[in-house]
DRENPALUM-889636 format. One line per field, with one value per residue (C-alpha): x, y, z; residue number from 1. Coordinates in Angstrom, 2 decimals, always signed. Layout:
N
px: c(X_...) .
py: c(Y_...) .
pz: c(Z_...) .
n: c(NUM_...) .
This chain:
218
px: c(+37.14_+37.85_+36.38_+32.95_+32.93_+31.99_+29.03_+27.91_+28.15_+26.19_+23.46_+23.39_+23.08_+20.88_+18.53_+16.24_+15.69_+14.98_+12.55_+10.83_+10.42_+9.03_+6.35_+5.16_+4.58_+1.37_-0.92_-3.80_-7.11_-9.63_-13.41_-15.06_-16.80_-20.57_-22.34_-21.79_-18.28_-17.16_-13.64_-12.10_-9.80_-6.11_-4.96_-1.44_-1.12_+1.69_+1.46_+1.30_-2.02_-3.67_-2.78_-4.97_-1.91_+1.87_+4.13_+5.30_+8.87_+9.05_+6.47_+5.63_+6.45_+3.40_+3.00_+1.92_-1.88_-1.37_+0.16_-2.97_-5.14_-3.06_-3.34_-7.14_-7.25_-4.97_-7.26_-10.30_-8.33_-7.26_-10.69_-11.97_-9.33_-10.52_-14.14_-15.22_-18.40_-21.15_-18.82_-18.74_-15.76_-13.17_-14.55_-17.92_-16.52_-14.34_-17.50_-18.11_-14.40_-14.71_-17.92_-16.76_-14.12_-11.76_-13.15_-11.27_-11.53_-9.78_-6.72_-5.65_-5.78_-9.38_-10.11_-8.69_-10.68_-13.88_-13.45_-13.33_-16.30_-18.28_-17.24_-18.52_-21.79_-22.10_-21.81_-24.36_-21.98_-21.31_-17.57_-15.13_-11.70_-9.21_-5.99_-3.16_+0.17_+2.75_+5.88_+6.54_+9.88_+9.81_+12.56_+15.16_+17.99_+18.43_+16.60_+19.84_+22.53_+23.61_+25.52_+23.52_+20.11_+17.47_+15.27_+11.51_+10.30_+6.67_+4.85_+1.10_-1.50_-4.93_-7.60_-11.00_-13.33_-16.62_-18.73_-21.67_-19.54_-16.95_-13.83_-10.92_-11.43_-8.47_-5.22_-2.53_+0.85_+3.30_+6.81_+9.09_+12.27_+13.64_+17.13_+19.59_+20.06_+23.72_+22.72_+20.14_+20.09_+17.25_+14.96_+15.95_+12.46_+10.91_+13.60_+12.83_+9.06_+9.59_+11.28_+14.82_+14.79_+14.26_+10.57_+8.69_+6.81_+3.52_+4.64_+5.39_+1.97_+0.41_+2.13_+0.93_-2.70_-2.72_-1.58_-3.25_-6.73_-6.56_-5.54_-8.47_-10.86_-11.37) .
py: c(+16.42_+17.70_+14.62_+15.49_+18.97_+17.82_+15.82_+18.82_+21.10_+18.64_+18.42_+22.21_+22.84_+19.92_+19.67_+22.63_+21.37_+17.83_+18.98_+21.20_+18.31_+16.15_+18.67_+18.89_+15.15_+15.12_+12.11_+12.27_+11.62_+9.69_+10.22_+8.47_+5.18_+5.50_+2.96_+1.17_+0.19_-2.51_-2.23_-5.65_-6.24_-6.42_-9.91_-11.28_-13.79_-16.22_-18.12_-16.74_-18.46_-16.20_-13.08_-11.23_-10.14_-10.24_-12.39_-12.40_-11.28_-14.36_-17.13_-18.61_-15.46_-14.61_-11.23_-10.68_-10.30_-7.20_-5.52_-6.34_-4.83_-1.64_-1.47_-1.83_+1.04_+3.11_+2.44_+3.74_+6.76_+7.81_+7.23_+9.62_+12.19_+11.87_+12.46_+9.02_+7.96_+5.37_+2.44_-0.95_-1.02_-3.81_-5.14_-5.75_-7.08_-9.57_-11.44_-12.25_-12.97_-15.68_-17.12_-17.44_-19.97_-20.47_-22.88_-24.88_-23.00_-23.14_-21.53_-20.50_-16.80_-17.30_-18.88_-15.85_-13.42_-15.47_-15.49_-11.69_-11.30_-13.61_-11.55_-8.45_-10.22_-11.32_-7.64_-6.70_-3.95_-2.56_-2.45_-4.08_-2.68_-5.49_-4.46_-7.00_-6.70_-8.72_-7.87_-6.20_-5.32_-2.82_-0.42_-1.91_-0.11_+3.53_+6.21_+8.14_+7.19_+3.65_+1.14_-1.70_-0.23_-2.29_+0.14_-0.28_-2.02_-2.46_-3.94_-3.25_-3.91_-2.27_-3.63_-2.06_-4.75_-4.10_-6.81_-6.67_-6.84_-9.12_-7.23_-5.34_-1.71_-0.13_-1.28_+0.49_-1.10_+0.22_-1.20_+0.93_+0.40_+3.53_+4.46_+6.85_+10.15_+9.34_+6.35_+8.04_+11.82_+11.52_+10.63_+13.74_+15.23_+12.07_+11.87_+15.36_+14.86_+12.09_+14.55_+13.63_+10.59_+6.86_+5.93_+2.85_+0.30_+1.81_+5.23_+3.76_+2.07_+5.45_+6.87_+3.93_+4.26_+8.05_+7.96_+4.69_+5.58_+8.89_+7.14_+4.76_+7.67_+7.11) .
pz: c(+5.85_+2.33_+0.68_+2.10_+0.51_-3.03_-1.71_+0.33_-2.72_-4.85_-2.23_-1.87_-5.61_-6.63_-3.65_-4.47_-8.00_-6.83_-4.18_-6.72_-9.14_-6.36_-5.45_-9.06_-9.47_-7.51_-7.34_-9.80_-8.09_-10.18_-9.92_-7.00_-7.88_-8.18_-5.98_-2.70_-1.67_+0.76_+2.17_+2.76_+5.68_+4.85_+3.90_+3.76_+0.91_+1.65_-1.66_-5.20_-5.92_-3.33_-5.33_-7.80_-9.80_-9.67_-7.54_-3.94_-3.16_-0.92_-0.44_+2.96_+4.92_+7.10_+8.76_+12.37_+12.62_+14.77_+11.73_+9.69_+12.42_+12.38_+8.59_+8.78_+11.27_+9.04_+6.08_+7.97_+9.19_+5.70_+4.17_+6.83_+5.85_+2.25_+3.34_+2.11_+3.91_+3.62_+2.96_+4.69_+7.05_+7.15_+10.45_+8.73_+5.46_+7.35_+8.32_+4.64_+4.16_+6.81_+5.33_+1.72_+0.67_-2.26_-4.87_-7.49_-10.78_-14.16_-12.60_-9.13_-10.05_-11.15_-7.77_-5.95_-8.10_-7.76_-3.98_-3.76_-6.09_-3.80_-0.78_-2.58_-3.41_+0.21_+1.16_-1.55_-2.66_-6.13_-5.52_-3.16_-2.33_-1.72_+0.08_+0.21_+2.01_+0.07_+2.05_+5.38_+6.95_+9.78_+10.74_+13.05_+14.75_+15.65_+13.70_+13.38_+10.86_+11.70_+9.61_+11.19_+10.49_+8.67_+6.73_+6.48_+3.33_+2.27_-0.74_-0.91_-3.61_-3.73_-6.09_-6.79_-8.11_-9.91_-8.29_-10.71_-13.86_-12.25_-13.24_-11.70_-12.64_-10.86_-9.28_-7.24_-6.54_-3.94_-3.50_-1.35_+0.62_+2.25_+1.13_+2.78_+0.97_+0.31_-1.85_-4.07_-4.48_-7.01_-4.10_-2.15_-2.33_-0.94_+1.75_+3.04_+2.77_+5.33_+7.67_+6.66_+8.94_+8.94_+8.95_+10.16_+8.10_+9.26_+8.03_+4.61_+4.66_+5.47_+2.39_+0.27_+1.37_+1.12_-2.50_-3.46_-2.26_-4.11_-7.32_-6.89_-6.40_-2.67) .
n: c(1_2_3_4_5_6_7_8_9_10_11_12_13_14_15_16_17_18_19_20_21_22_23_24_25_26_27_28_29_30_31_32_33_34_35_36_37_38_39_40_41_42_43_44_45_46_47_48_49_50_51_52_53_54_55_56_57_58_59_60_61_62_63_64_65_66_67_68_69_70_71_72_73_74_75_76_77_78_79_80_81_82_83_84_85_86_87_88_89_90_91_92_93_94_95_96_97_98_99_100_101_102_103_104_105_106_107_108_109_110_111_112_113_114_115_116_117_118_119_120_121_122_123_124_125_126_127_128_129_130_131_132_133_134_135_136_137_138_139_140_141_142_143_144_145_146_147_148_149_150_151_152_153_154_155_156_157_158_159_160_161_162_163_164_165_166_167_168_169_170_171_172_173_174_175_176_177_178_179_180_181_182_183_184_185_186_187_188_189_190_191_192_193_194_195_196_197_198_199_200_201_202_203_204_205_206_207_208_209_210_211_212_213_214_215_216_217_218) .
């Protein structure tokens, strides 16, 4: 029992400071893009050449389509919370996503970028928001402390593309695996913001979209 006392004292003394620091590091919201915006449906690249930037944690690892549908719904929900209106919803933009195809370009990354520009042109929008889910691992096991638990882990990229000028103007990257408080006291503020419990993959995605959309000005 005595060996747990130092950890308790550390938590008791350090926790208020950590939580205070966490509350001060608020997300900076950029100005809202001027013009029409199309929101693409979530895609799950399974090969690196499908990405607009970066690399996949693991290639050839597809995600259940039901997860993509839930992420699309979550996107619309959070845009509503942010009072964003007048945009083309993922369900509409998906029609253009299905019409357009990847073409052979100078490089595979150029092909991916060209594809999304064409989707934006198909939507006749000034901007297109491209959300990509690169990795998804949902919570498995009990939500209480459990040695056999598999924590939720999510990697999401959000790209805001200027369709007319054919360039990526903003990018948000989210890579989060929940850790128990005992393994990283520096994340104490984040741990308690999540209710001091294990969260699901969808809850991490909610966090990603909440912060990411604000950083993109949406």
